[in-house]
C-alpha positions in Angstrom: 150.3 89.7 86.3 146.8 91.0 85.9 146.3 94.7 85.3 144.3 96.6 87.9 140.6 97.0 87.1 139.7 100.6 86.3 136.3 102.2 85.5 136.2 104.9 82.9 133.4 107.5 82.7 131.3 105.2 80.5 131.5 102.4 83.0 130.4 104.7 85.8 127.4 105.8 83.7 126.4 102.2 83.1 126.7 101.4 86.8 124.6 104.4 87.8 122.2 104.4 84.9 118.6 105.5 85.3 117.4 101.9 85.1 119.8 100.7 87.8 118.8 103.5 90.0 115.2 102.1 90.0 116.6 99.1 91.9 119.4 100.9 93.8 117.5 103.8 95.4 114.7 101.9 97.2 117.1 99.3 98.4 119.5 101.9 99.9 116.7 104.0 101.3 114.8 101.1 103.0 118.1 99.7 104.4 118.9 103.1 105.9 115.4 103.5 107.4 115.1 100.1 108.9 118.4 98.7 110.0 120.2 101.5 111.9 117.3 102.0 114.5 117.1 98.3 115.2 120.9 97.9 115.3 121.3 100.9 117.7 118.5 99.6 119.9 120.3 96.3 120.2 123.6 98.0 121.0 122.1 100.2 123.6 120.9 97.2 125.6 124.5 96.2 126.2 125.6 99.7 127.2 125.3 101.5 130.6 123.4 104.6 129.7 122.3 105.9 133.1 124.3 109.0 132.4 125.3 108.9 128.7 124.1 108.1 125.3 124.6 104.6 123.8 127.4 105.7 121.4 129.3 107.7 124.0 132.4 106.0 125.5 131.4 103.6 128.2 131.6 99.9 129.3 129.7 97.1 127.6 127.8 94.9 130.0 124.7 92.8 130.6 123.5 95.2 133.4 120.4 96.3 131.6 119.3 92.7 131.0 120.1 91.8 134.7 117.9 94.7 135.8 115.1 93.7 133.4 115.1 90.0 134.5 115.8 90.4 138.2 113.7 93.4 139.1 110.3 92.7 140.8 108.9 95.5 138.8 109.6 93.6 135.6 107.4 90.7 136.6 104.6 93.1 137.6 105.0 94.7 134.2 104.8 91.3 132.5 101.7 90.4 134.5 100.0 93.8 133.7 100.9 93.7 130.1 99.8 90.1 129.6 96.5 90.5 131.4 95.8 93.8 129.6 96.7 92.3 126.1 94.9 89.0 126.6 91.7 90.4 128.1 91.6 93.2 125.5 91.9 90.8 122.6 89.5 88.2 124.0 86.9 90.8 124.5 87.5 92.5 121.2 87.4 89.3 119.2 84.3 88.1 121.0 82.4 91.3 120.3 83.7 91.4 116.7 82.6 87.8 116.0 79.1 88.6 117.2 78.9 91.8 115.2 80.2 90.2 112.0 78.0 87.2 112.3 74.9 89.4 112.8 75.7 91.6 109.8 77.0 89.0 107.4 75.0 85.9 108.3 71.7 87.1 109.6 68.7 89.2 108.4 69.4 92.0 110.9 67.8 95.3 109.6 70.0 97.8 107.7 73.1 95.5 107.9 75.1 97.5 105.3 74.5 100.8 107.2 75.4 99.1 110.5 78.6 97.8 109.0 79.6 101.3 107.8 78.8 102.8 111.2 80.8 100.1 113.0 83.9 101.2 111.0 83.3 104.8 111.9 85.5 104.7 115.1 88.6 103.9 112.9 88.8 107.7 112.4 89.0 108.3 116.1 92.5 108.0 117.5 92.9 105.9 120.6 94.4 108.8 122.5 91.3 110.9 121.9 88.9 108.1 122.6 90.6 107.5 126.0 90.4 111.2 126.8 86.7 111.1 125.9 86.2 108.2 128.3 87.9 110.1 131.1 85.1 112.7 130.8 82.5 109.9 130.8 83.7 107.6 133.6 86.2 109.5 135.7 85.3 108.5 139.3 84.3 112.0 140.5 83.2 114.1 137.5 82.5 111.5 134.8 79.1 112.1 133.1 78.1 108.4 133.5 79.1 108.4 137.2 77.2 111.5 138.0 74.1 110.2 136.2 74.4 106.8 137.9 74.8 108.4 141.4 71.7 110.5 140.8 69.6 107.6 139.3 70.6 105.0 141.9 70.8 107.3 144.8 74.4 106.4 145.6 75.9 108.6 148.3 79.3 110.2 148.0 81.0 112.0 145.2 82.9 109.1 143.6 82.1 106.0 141.5 80.6 103.6 140.9 82.7 103.4 137.7 86.5 104.0 137.6 88.0 104.3 134.2 91.5 104.8 135.7 92.0 101.1 136.3 93.2 98.0 134.5 89.7 97.0 133.7 89.0 100.5 132.3 92.1 100.2 130.1 90.9 96.8 128.8 87.3 98.1 128.2 88.4 101.2 126.1 91.1 99.2 124.3 88.7 96.4 123.3 86.1 98.9 122.0 88.9 100.6 120.0 90.1 97.3 118.5 86.7 96.1 117.3 86.4 98.0 114.0 89.7 96.7 112.7 88.9 93.1 113.7 85.5 93.4 112.1 87.1 94.6 108.9 89.5 91.6 109.0 86.8 89.0 109.6 83.9 90.3 107.5 85.1 88.9 104.2 85.6 85.4 105.8 82.1 85.3 107.2 80.6 86.7 104.0 82.4 84.1 101.8 81.5 81.0 103.9 79.9 78.2 101.8 76.5 77.4 103.4 76.5 73.9 101.9 78.5 72.6 104.8 76.0 74.0 107.3 73.1 72.6 105.3 74.7 69.1 105.3 75.0 69.4 109.1 71.4 70.3 109.6 70.2 67.6 107.2 72.1 65.1 109.4 70.0 66.2 112.3 72.1 68.9 114.0 70.4 72.0 115.3 71.4 75.5 114.1 73.3 76.1 117.3 75.1 72.8 117.1 76.0 73.5 113.5 77.5 76.9 114.4 79.5 75.4 117.2 80.6 72.1 115.5 80.9 73.2 111.8 81.1 76.9 111.2 83.4 78.0 114.1 86.0 75.2 113.6 86.2 76.0 109.9 86.7 79.7 110.7 89.4 78.9 113.3 92.4 80.0 111.2 90.8 83.4 110.6 89.8 83.8 114.3 93.2 82.6 115.7 95.0 84.7 113.1 93.1 87.8 114.2 93.7 86.9 117.9 97.5 86.5 117.5 97.9 89.5 115.3 96.0 91.8 117.6 97.6 90.3 120.7 100.8 91.8 119.3 99.0 95.0 118.6 97.6 95.1 122.2 101.1 94.6 123.7 102.2 97.7 121.6 99.3 99.8 122.8 100.6 103.0 124.4 98.0 105.7 124.0 95.2 104.2 126.1 97.4 102.8 128.9 99.2 106.2 129.0 96.0 108.2 129.4 94.1 105.8 131.8 97.0 104.0 133.5 99.8 106.4 134.3 97.9 108.6 136.8 96.7 105.4 138.5 100.2 104.0 138.7 99.3 101.1 136.4 102.2 100.4 134.0 102.6 98.1 131.0 105.7 97.7 128.9 104.9 100.5 126.5 104.4 103.1 129.2 107.4 101.9 131.2 109.6 102.3 128.1 108.2 105.9 127.6 108.9 106.8 131.3 112.5 105.4 131.1 113.2 107.5 128.0 111.2 110.6 129.2 111.6 110.7 133.0 109.9 113.3 135.1 113.3 114.4 136.4 116.9 113.3 135.8 118.7 111.9 132.8 116.9 109.4 130.6 118.0 105.8 131.0 118.1 104.6 127.4 119.7 101.4 128.3 116.9 100.3 130.6 114.3 101.5 128.1 116.1 99.5 125.4 116.1 96.4 127.5 112.4 96.6 128.0 112.0 97.5 124.3 114.0 94.4 123.2 111.8 92.2 125.5 108.7 93.6 124.0 110.1 93.3 120.5 110.9 89.6 121.1 107.4 88.9 122.4 105.9 90.6 119.3 108.2 88.8 117.0 107.1 85.4 118.4 103.5 86.3 117.9 104.1 87.5 114.3 106.0 84.3 113.5 103.1 82.3 114.9 100.7 84.3 112.8 102.7 83.7 109.6 102.9 80.0 110.3 99.2 79.8 110.9 98.4 81.6 107.6 100.6 79.1 105.7 98.4 76.3 107.0 95.1 78.0 106.1 94.7 76.0 102.9 93.6 73.0 105.1 90.4 75.0 105.9 89.4 75.9 102.3 85.6 76.1 102.1 85.2 77.9 98.7 85.5 75.9 95.6 84.8 76.3 91.9 81.1 75.4 92.5 78.7 78.3 92.7 77.1 79.0 96.1 74.8 81.5 97.7 75.6 82.7 101.2 72.8 81.7 103.6 71.4 84.2 106.1 69.8 83.1 109.3 66.4 84.5 110.3 66.6 86.1 113.7 62.8 86.2 114.1 61.7 88.0 117.2 65.3 88.6 118.2 66.0 90.8 115.1 65.4 94.1 116.9 67.1 93.0 120.0 70.2 92.2 117.9 69.9 95.7 116.3 69.8 97.3 119.7 72.9 95.3 120.7 74.8 96.7 117.7 73.5 100.2 118.6 74.8 99.8 122.2 78.3 99.0 120.8 78.1 102.1 118.6 77.0 104.2 121.6 79.9 103.1 123.7 82.5 102.7 121.0 82.1 106.0 119.1 79.0 108.1 119.8 79.5 108.7 123.5 83.2 109.7 123.4 82.6 111.9 120.4 79.6 113.7 121.9 81.3 114.2 125.3 84.3 115.7 123.7 82.1 118.0 121.6 80.2 119.0 124.7 83.3 119.8 126.8 84.8 121.8 123.9 81.8 124.2 124.1 82.0 124.6 127.9 84.1 127.2 129.8 84.9 124.4 132.3 83.7 120.8 132.6 80.0 120.5 133.3 77.7 117.5 133.1 74.6 117.8 130.9 72.1 120.2 132.6 69.9 123.2 131.8 72.4 125.6 133.4 75.3 124.1 131.3 73.3 124.7 128.1 73.2 128.3 129.0 77.0 128.4 129.3 77.7 127.1 125.8 80.5 129.0 124.2 83.1 128.9 121.4 85.8 130.4 123.7 87.9 127.2 123.7 88.1 127.2 119.9 89.0 130.9 119.9 91.6 130.2 122.6 93.3 127.3 120.7 93.4 129.4 117.5 95.1 132.3 119.4 97.5 129.8 120.9 100.7 130.0 118.8 101.8 126.5 119.8 98.5 125.1 118.4 98.9 126.9 115.1 102.4 125.6 114.7 101.3 122.1 115.7 98.4 122.2 113.2 100.7 123.3 110.3 103.3 120.6 111.3 100.6 117.9 111.5 99.2 118.7 108.1 102.7 119.1 106.5 103.9 115.8 108.0 100.7 114.0 106.8 101.1 115.2 103.2 104.8 114.5 103.0 104.6 111.2 104.7 101.7 109.9 102.5 103.5 110.9 99.3 107.0 109.7 100.3 105.7 106.4 101.7 103.7 105.6 98.6 106.5 106.4 96.2 109.0 104.3 98.1 106.5 101.5 98.6 105.7 101.4 94.9 109.4 101.1 94.0 110.0 98.5 96.7 107.0 96.4 95.8 107.7 96.6 92.1 111.3 95.6 92.7 110.2 92.6 94.8 107.7 91.4 92.2 109.6 92.3 89.0 113.2 92.2 90.2 115.7 90.9 87.7 118.5 90.0 90.1 119.1 88.0 93.2 118.3 89.9 96.4 115.7 92.2 94.8 113.2 91.2 97.4 115.5 92.1 100.4 114.1 95.6 100.8 110.6 94.2 100.9 111.7 91.7 103.6 113.2 94.6 105.6 109.9 96.4 105.5 108.2 93.3 106.9 110.6 93.3 109.9 108.7 96.4 111.1 105.6 94.3 111.7 107.2 92.8 114.8 108.5 96.2 116.1 106.0 97.9 118.4 105.4 101.6 117.8 106.8 102.7 121.2 109.9 100.6 120.6 110.4 102.0 117.1 110.0 105.5 118.3 112.7 104.9 120.9 115.0 103.3 118.3 114.7 106.3 115.9 115.3 108.7 118.8 118.5 106.9 119.7 119.8 107.0 116.1 119.5 110.8 115.7 120.5 111.6 119.3 123.7 109.5 118.8 124.6 110.7 115.3 124.5 114.5 115.4 126.0 114.6 111.9 122.4 114.3 110.7 120.9 117.2 112.6 117.2 116.4 112.4 116.4 115.6 116.0 113.9 118.1 117.2 112.6 118.9 113.7 109.6 117.5 111.8 111.9 115.5 109.6 112.6 112.9 112.4 108.9 112.3 112.7 108.5 112.1 108.9 111.3 109.5 108.7 109.8 107.5 111.5 106.3 107.6 110.0 107.5 106.6 106.5 109.4 103.7 107.9 106.5 102.6 110.0 103.9 102.7 107.2 106.0 100.9 104.6 105.0 97.5 105.9 101.3 97.9 105.0 101.7 100.0 101.9 104.4 97.8 100.3 102.1 94.8 100.6 99.2 96.8 99.3 101.1 97.9 96.2 102.7 94.4 95.8 99.2 92.9 95.5 98.3 95.4 92.8 101.6 94.8 90.8 101.1 91.0 90.9 97.8 91.5 89.1 99.5 93.3 86.2 100.7 91.0 83.4 104.4 91.8 82.9 103.9 91.5 79.2 102.5 95.0 79.2 105.7 96.4 80.7 107.8 94.2 78.3 105.8 95.6 75.3 106.6 99.1 76.5 110.3 98.4 76.8 110.3 96.6 73.4 108.9 99.8 71.9 111.9 101.7 73.1 110.7 103.2 76.4 113.1 103.3 79.3 112.3 101.6 82.6 111.4 104.9 84.2 109.0 105.8 81.4 107.4 102.3 81.6 106.9 102.7 85.3 105.4 106.2 84.9 103.1 105.5 81.9 102.2 101.8 82.2 102.7 100.5 85.8 101.7 103.5 87.9 98.4 104.2 86.0 97.3 100.6 86.4 98.0 100.6 90.1 96.7 104.1 90.7 93.5 103.0 92.7 95.7 101.0 95.1 98.2 103.9 95.2 95.4 106.4 96.1 93.9 104.1 98.7 97.3 103.7 100.3 98.0 107.4 100.2 94.7 108.1 102.0 95.4 105.4 104.6 98.8 106.8 105.4 97.6 110.4 105.5 94.8 109.6 108.0 97.2 107.5 110.2 99.8 110.3 110.1 97.2 112.8 111.3 96.1 110.6 114.2 99.4 108.8 115.2 100.3 109.6 118.8 102.7 106.9 120.0 105.7 107.7 117.8 104.9 111.4 117.8 105.0 111.5 121.6 108.3 109.7 121.7 109.9 112.1 119.2 108.3 115.4 119.8 110.2 118.3 121.3 109.2 122.0 121.8 110.4 122.7 118.3 108.5 120.0 116.3 105.2 119.7 118.2 102.2 118.1 116.4 98.6 118.0 117.4 98.6 114.6 119.0 101.6 115.3 121.1 100.2 118.7 122.1 96.9 117.0 123.2 99.0 114.5 125.2 101.1 117.2 126.9 98.1 119.3 127.8 96.1 116.4 129.2 99.0 114.9 131.0 99.7 118.2 132.8 96.1 118.1 134.0 95.1 121.5 132.7 92.8 123.2 130.1 90.2 120.4 129.7 88.2 122.5 127.4 91.2 123.2 125.2 92.1 119.5 125.1 88.6 118.7 124.1 88.6 121.4 121.4 91.9 120.2 120.0 90.6 116.6 120.0 87.5 117.7 118.0 89.8 119.4 115.5 91.9 116.2 115.0 88.7 114.1 114.5 87.4 116.7 112.1 90.6 116.7 110.0 90.6 112.9 109.9 86.9 112.8 108.7 87.4 115.6 106.2 90.5 113.9 104.7 88.7 110.5 104.6 85.6 112.1 103.0 87.4 114.0 100.2 89.9 111.2 99.7 87.2 108.6 99.2 85.5 110.9 96.7 88.7 111.4 94.8 89.3 107.6 94.8 85.7 106.8 93.6 86.0 109.4 90.8 89.3 107.8 89.7 87.7 104.4 89.6 84.7 105.6 87.7 
């Protein structure tokens, strides 16, 4: 008969040695962050939660799915969401392709400067950009509408523009999406081998035919990849539809999920919210799978070989300055106008269009008022605290997770990395709902209503990007450097601290800056998880705007958030450049 297996103190020390903890800690933490919210979200879709939480006693049923698939509202939601997402991405990709082509493939004046300016709106949250456009194109008081009525002699006090419409939502969302798509496509256009185009032109094709028959087909994987990826992103968009669509009664999946979880009156229906969330999750998952499959086939469109080449720039001739004005028009609509109108409104005692009388009423009273507002001070402290903690915690966990995936010495070491990738298919509003359900249902972890629930949600959300960022940096490090350190007697922790981390520090700092800025500007998850006791700036702006009061205060708070993002980006980039030098 075999004797029972026992572990003495030495065995336990070996099991929980410092080196094993390098592998154990990130695996356990990532599993805890990712799986419970998704599991509880799935469970709640099978529970009747019209008057109870998902984990409270109650029957299991398919009633939520029946309501989702048999309600006439669901089909209207599907139509609105699909039209909104498709039109947004088609418009954004079309604008981005033109901008990237002009900057990377033509002799447009000051191309490098224009590229930097096009990326400028990345520091402007969608929530704030949408609020800016309400001041520009609100049917009655919008600055553009007032100007157009005066210039065109239009009678009445409304129109001709209406930003509170599906077309208005598409317009603002497309403008907001352009910088990210430009950033994704710029390298592809810049690296294109002109020999293929030259061969086409030698064969007798015109420049236009060459672009249509040679260049664009070879760029198809990048274009379709961007289209599919940002289609999933558009389905996830909550901030712009919430600002521009809710008051007009135009709902998409993200805003309907929010309303089901945060009703104006009555008990939240988390089951219905989870049903819509699961449907949105499945739609996003299909798109992400398509994106992944397309990227695997991208090798069939290789255009850069070992032979040297020099990118060819097309001469725009007399159209050069017309193209420059076109880029300037995008900058005016995409960034400058919303920024300037918010700045203008923040210095007015009440909303005024540009006039001599309004200049005489310029005041800093709104900034004094928000500083004297205790809720604003608390929100500002919470926002900065969350940004700093989230950026640091995310990058530490992402570093351990990515290093374990690349350097793992046992089967399953890449599982935590795979779990972080699952979040790619989880829309922000769905993830915010899932995290809310976890900490509402398990009061044994009393963090609901504190900043820690927002911190946990943000860390989990940003792991997807940062793990891949650090993973790419770790792959570039020859593992012989780490092996040499260990051979010299250094422990795994010391090797990580003195060899690996210094070598990946530029990527680490870039990721830290990216996370900190996104944590400052994130509104979707914050709005889902914020209560009176853990308010942040984005949720405070949303609350004040949604209540339809204090336009000047809303504008002033929006300017503060933009200023924080720009300051952090400026000083962060300086620190990163000094580290690289």
